[in-house]
C-alpha positions as CSV (number, residue, x, y, z in Angstrom):
1,M,55.6,17.8,101.1
2,Q,54.5,21.3,102.1
3,D,57.1,22.7,99.8
4,L,55.8,20.5,96.9
5,V,52.2,21.7,97.6
6,K,53.2,25.3,97.7
7,R,55.2,24.9,94.5
8,Y,52.2,23.4,92.4
9,F,49.3,25.1,94.2
10,W,48.7,27.2,91.1
11,V,47.7,24.0,89.2
12,L,44.7,23.6,91.5
13,G,43.5,27.2,90.8
14,A,43.8,26.6,87.0
15,V,41.7,23.5,87.2
16,V,39.0,25.2,89.3
17,V,38.9,28.1,86.8
18,M,38.6,25.6,83.9
19,V,35.7,23.7,85.5
20,C,33.9,26.9,86.2
21,S,34.3,28.1,82.7
22,I,32.8,24.9,81.3
23,F,29.7,25.1,83.6
24,A,29.3,28.8,82.7
25,A,29.5,28.0,79.0
26,K,26.8,25.3,79.3
27,A,24.5,27.6,81.3
28,T,24.8,30.3,78.7
29,G,24.0,27.8,75.9
30,H,20.9,26.6,77.7
31,I,19.7,30.1,78.2
32,L,20.1,31.0,74.5
33,E,18.4,27.7,73.4
34,A,15.4,28.4,75.6
35,K,15.0,31.9,74.3
36,F,15.5,31.4,70.6
37,L,14.8,27.7,69.9
38,G,11.9,27.1,72.3
39,D,8.5,25.6,71.2
40,S,5.9,28.0,69.9
41,P,3.3,28.8,72.7
42,T,0.5,28.1,70.2
43,P,0.8,24.7,68.4
44,P,0.1,24.8,64.6
45,K,-3.3,23.8,63.4
46,I,-3.4,20.5,61.4
47,V,-5.7,20.9,58.4
48,A,-7.0,17.7,56.9
49,A,-6.9,17.3,53.2
50,P,-10.3,17.7,51.5
51,Q,-11.8,14.4,50.5
52,S,-13.7,14.0,47.3
53,S,-17.3,13.2,47.7
54,K,-17.5,11.6,44.3
55,T,-17.6,7.8,44.3
56,P,-15.1,6.3,41.9
57,D,-16.7,4.7,38.9
58,K,-16.8,1.0,38.9
59,K,-15.3,-0.6,35.8
60,T,-17.6,-2.8,34.0
61,H,-16.3,-5.9,32.2
62,D,-18.0,-7.2,29.1
63,K,-17.8,-10.7,27.7
64,D,-17.4,-10.0,24.0
65,G,-13.7,-9.3,24.1
66,T,-13.9,-5.7,23.1
67,Q,-12.0,-4.4,26.1
68,L,-9.3,-7.0,25.7
69,Q,-9.0,-6.1,22.0
70,A,-8.7,-2.3,22.6
71,R,-6.3,-2.7,25.6
72,N,-2.7,-1.7,25.1
73,M,-0.7,-4.7,26.3
74,F,2.4,-2.5,26.9
75,C,0.5,0.1,29.1
76,S,-2.3,-1.1,31.3
77,E,-3.3,2.4,32.4
78,C,-3.4,4.0,28.9
79,A,-6.7,4.9,27.3
80,P,-7.7,2.9,24.2
81,P,-7.0,4.8,20.9
82,E,-9.9,6.8,19.4
83,P,-11.5,5.3,16.3
84,V,-10.3,6.8,13.1
85,A,-12.9,8.7,11.2
86,N,-13.7,7.8,7.7
87,A,-11.6,4.6,7.9
88,A,-13.4,3.2,4.9
89,N,-11.8,5.9,2.7
90,S,-8.3,4.6,3.4
91,D,-9.2,1.1,2.2
92,P,-7.5,0.4,-1.1
93,S,-10.4,-1.8,-2.2
94,S,-12.8,1.2,-2.0
95,I,-11.2,2.7,-5.2
96,V,-13.4,1.7,-8.1
97,N,-12.0,0.4,-11.4
98,T,-12.3,3.0,-14.2
99,S,-15.0,2.7,-16.8
100,L,-13.1,4.9,-19.3
101,P,-11.9,3.2,-22.5
102,L,-8.3,3.0,-21.3
103,T,-5.9,0.0,-21.5
104,L,-2.8,-0.1,-19.2
105,V,-0.2,-2.0,-21.2
106,A,2.9,-1.7,-19.0
107,T,4.3,0.1,-16.0
108,N,7.8,1.1,-14.9
109,V,8.1,1.7,-11.2
110,A,11.2,3.7,-10.2
111,V,12.7,5.3,-7.1
112,P,11.8,8.1,-6.5
113,A,8.1,7.5,-7.4
114,T,8.0,10.7,-9.5
115,D,10.3,8.9,-12.1
116,S,7.8,6.1,-12.6
117,Y,5.7,6.0,-15.8
118,A,2.9,3.9,-17.3
119,T,2.1,3.1,-20.9
120,V,-1.6,3.7,-21.6
121,I,-3.8,3.6,-24.8
122,N,-7.2,5.0,-25.3
123,T,-9.1,2.4,-27.4
124,E,-11.6,4.9,-28.7
125,N,-9.3,7.6,-30.3
126,Q,-6.1,5.5,-30.3
127,K,-4.2,8.1,-28.3
128,Q,-1.3,6.5,-26.6
129,G,2.0,7.2,-24.8
130,A,3.9,7.0,-21.6
131,F,2.5,9.0,-18.6
132,G,4.1,9.9,-15.3
133,V,2.9,11.1,-12.0
134,G,1.1,14.4,-12.5
135,D,0.3,13.7,-16.2
136,Q,-3.2,13.6,-17.5
137,L,-4.4,10.4,-19.1
138,P,-6.2,10.6,-22.5
139,G,-9.9,10.9,-21.8
140,A,-9.5,11.5,-18.1
141,S,-10.4,14.8,-16.3
142,G,-7.6,14.5,-13.7
143,K,-4.0,13.6,-13.3
144,V,-2.1,10.5,-12.4
145,K,-1.7,10.1,-8.6
146,E,0.2,6.9,-8.1
147,I,1.9,4.3,-10.3
148,H,2.3,0.7,-9.0
149,Y,3.5,-2.5,-10.6
150,K,0.0,-3.8,-11.6
151,Y,-2.2,-0.7,-11.5
152,V,-2.4,3.1,-11.8
153,D,-4.6,5.4,-9.6
154,F,-5.7,8.7,-11.2
155,E,-8.2,11.5,-10.7
156,N,-11.4,11.5,-12.8
157,A,-14.7,13.4,-12.3
158,G,-13.7,14.4,-8.7
159,R,-12.8,10.9,-7.5
160,T,-9.9,8.4,-7.5
161,E,-10.2,5.6,-10.1
162,R,-8.0,2.7,-10.9
163,L,-6.6,1.3,-14.2
164,V,-5.4,-2.3,-13.9
165,L,-2.6,-3.8,-16.0
166,V,-3.6,-5.9,-19.0
167,G,-3.6,-9.6,-17.9
168,V,-4.1,-8.8,-14.2
169,T,-7.4,-9.6,-12.5
170,P,-8.8,-6.4,-11.0
171,P,-9.6,-6.3,-7.3
172,P,-13.2,-6.9,-6.3
173,A,-15.4,-3.7,-6.5
174,P,-17.2,-2.6,-3.4
175,V,-20.5,-4.4,-2.8
176,A,-23.4,-2.3,-4.0
177,T,-26.1,-1.4,-1.4
178,T,-28.9,-1.6,-3.9
179,T,-30.0,-4.5,-6.2
180,P,-29.0,-3.7,-9.8
181,T,-31.8,-3.8,-12.4
182,P,-31.2,-6.7,-14.8
183,T,-30.3,-5.6,-18.3
184,P,-30.5,-7.5,-21.6
185,S,-27.5,-9.4,-22.7
186,D,-24.8,-7.2,-24.3
187,G,-22.3,-9.7,-25.5
188,G,-21.0,-10.8,-22.1
189,G,-18.6,-13.6,-21.3
190,D,-20.8,-16.4,-22.6
191,D,-21.3,-14.7,-26.0
192,L,-17.6,-13.8,-26.3
193,Q,-16.5,-17.4,-25.4
194,A,-18.9,-18.7,-28.1
195,S,-17.4,-16.3,-30.6
196,I,-13.9,-17.4,-29.7
197,D,-14.9,-21.1,-30.1
198,N,-16.5,-20.6,-33.4
199,G,-14.4,-17.7,-34.8
200,I,-11.0,-19.4,-34.9
201,K,-10.3,-22.4,-37.2
202,K,-7.1,-24.4,-37.0
203,I,-5.7,-25.5,-40.4
204,D,-2.6,-27.1,-39.1
205,D,-0.1,-26.6,-36.1
206,S,1.0,-23.3,-37.5
207,T,-1.8,-22.0,-39.7
208,Y,-5.2,-20.6,-38.5
209,E,-8.2,-18.7,-39.9
210,I,-9.9,-16.0,-37.8
211,D,-13.4,-14.6,-38.3
212,K,-13.4,-10.8,-38.9
213,K,-16.4,-10.4,-36.5
214,L,-14.3,-11.9,-33.7
215,V,-11.5,-9.5,-34.3
216,D,-14.0,-6.5,-34.2
217,Q,-15.5,-7.9,-31.0
218,V,-12.1,-8.3,-29.3
219,L,-10.9,-4.8,-30.4
220,A,-14.1,-3.3,-28.9
221,N,-13.5,-4.9,-25.5
222,P,-9.8,-5.9,-25.1
223,M,-10.1,-6.2,-21.3
224,A,-12.5,-9.2,-21.8
225,V,-9.8,-11.4,-23.3
226,A,-6.9,-9.9,-21.3
227,K,-7.4,-12.2,-18.3
228,G,-7.0,-15.3,-20.5
229,A,-3.3,-15.2,-19.9
230,R,-0.6,-13.3,-18.1
231,V,1.6,-11.2,-20.4
232,V,4.9,-9.9,-19.1
233,P,7.9,-8.1,-20.8
234,A,10.7,-10.5,-21.6
235,V,14.4,-9.6,-21.0
236,K,17.5,-11.1,-22.6
237,N,21.0,-10.0,-21.9
238,G,19.6,-7.0,-20.1
239,K,17.6,-5.8,-23.1
240,P,13.9,-6.1,-23.9
241,D,13.1,-9.2,-25.9
242,G,9.4,-9.3,-26.7
243,F,6.6,-10.4,-24.4
244,K,6.3,-13.8,-22.6
245,L,3.0,-15.6,-21.9
246,Y,2.1,-17.4,-18.7
247,A,-1.0,-19.1,-17.2
248,I,-2.8,-19.4,-20.5
249,R,-6.3,-20.7,-20.0
250,P,-7.3,-23.6,-22.2
251,S,-10.5,-21.9,-23.4
252,S,-8.9,-18.5,-23.9
253,V,-8.2,-16.8,-27.3
254,Y,-4.5,-17.3,-26.7
255,A,-4.8,-21.1,-26.6
256,K,-7.1,-21.1,-29.6
257,L,-4.5,-19.2,-31.6
258,G,-1.9,-21.9,-30.9
259,L,0.1,-20.2,-28.2
260,T,1.4,-22.2,-25.2
261,N,2.8,-21.4,-21.7
262,G,6.3,-20.0,-22.0
263,D,6.0,-18.7,-25.5
264,T,7.8,-15.4,-26.2
265,I,6.2,-13.2,-28.9
266,Q,9.1,-11.6,-30.8
267,S,7.5,-9.8,-33.7
268,I,4.3,-9.5,-35.8
269,N,4.5,-9.0,-39.6
270,G,8.1,-8.0,-39.1
271,F,7.5,-5.4,-36.4
272,E,9.6,-6.2,-33.4
273,L,7.9,-6.0,-30.0
274,T,10.8,-4.7,-27.9
275,T,9.0,-2.2,-25.8
276,A,5.4,-1.3,-24.8
277,D,5.5,1.7,-27.1
278,K,6.4,-0.6,-30.0
279,A,3.6,-3.0,-29.1
280,L,1.1,-0.1,-29.2
281,E,2.5,1.0,-32.6
282,V,2.0,-2.5,-34.0
283,Y,-1.5,-2.7,-32.5
284,T,-2.4,0.6,-34.3
285,K,-0.9,-0.4,-37.7
286,L,-2.3,-3.9,-37.8
287,R,-5.9,-3.2,-36.8
288,E,-7.1,-3.5,-40.4
289,A,-4.7,-6.2,-41.5
290,T,-6.1,-9.3,-43.3
291,S,-3.2,-11.6,-42.5
292,L,-0.7,-11.8,-39.7
293,E,2.6,-13.6,-39.3
294,M,3.8,-14.0,-35.7
295,E,7.4,-14.9,-34.8
296,V,7.5,-16.9,-31.5
297,T,10.3,-18.4,-29.4
298,R,9.2,-21.7,-28.0
299,R,11.5,-23.7,-25.7
300,G,14.5,-21.8,-27.3
301,K,13.5,-22.5,-30.9
302,P,11.8,-20.1,-33.3
303,V,8.3,-20.9,-34.4
304,T,6.2,-19.0,-37.0
305,L,2.4,-18.8,-36.7
306,K,0.3,-17.6,-39.6
307,Y,-3.2,-16.2,-39.4
308,T,-5.7,-15.3,-42.1
309,I,-8.5,-12.9,-41.2
310,R,-11.7,-13.5,-43.3
């Protein structure tokens, strides 16, 4: 036993040295921690955040629904949009119908819009032709701005005016703020209707007599009778084929001349009405004619209507 203790006594010394080393390392660590990582002798001052003295505004709620209408349903915290200035100027109905002696016969709207054109005639000097965007209409002081299917907007006298297609009822004009002064009768709707009733005499189903005074009255104001029917270009096999009549009013000049809904006017006195330019050419040549012969297609069959102007 003593020999065994003497033989392994060095193990006891190693264990003692190891334990002492561990305690010495811990003591050194505590000393360094106390020196470099100790608490500051003066604690930091805690500064309170400044509080606003302004009392938050209380939201008021009205009962007329204005706030609900202006609120963004997708963003409850977003501010309502600012009102747009001069909103009335962007309203298409604020554009007045032109008072110039111009008649819009046809339009051709294309893509792009710069390729569109409109066929217009000046009823005073008989100047006519096709006009595109940027062209100047006869008698107007400005250029064409936009061409649509049923109307044309153009500049004249520093403002935008509108020319409506023949046969299309123009949009209502803005309501005047002052009461207009009554003027004497100048051949309005009642006088024109009376002239139509008395100025056209039916001889038979295909022959009619027309009073020359009625012709002059219609030529002086073609827009007054244009709304009596809807006139649209007819197309057959992809090619122009005259003009077709729809929505003819029973008291209109079209009905008095023996025309019915669905009739397609092919030619007048042998002049074919294939395009708007051809129609304007016929209109110019036949203003002083004393007799007219109109070729019409009715329900697929040709019909000839004859008129004598006296």
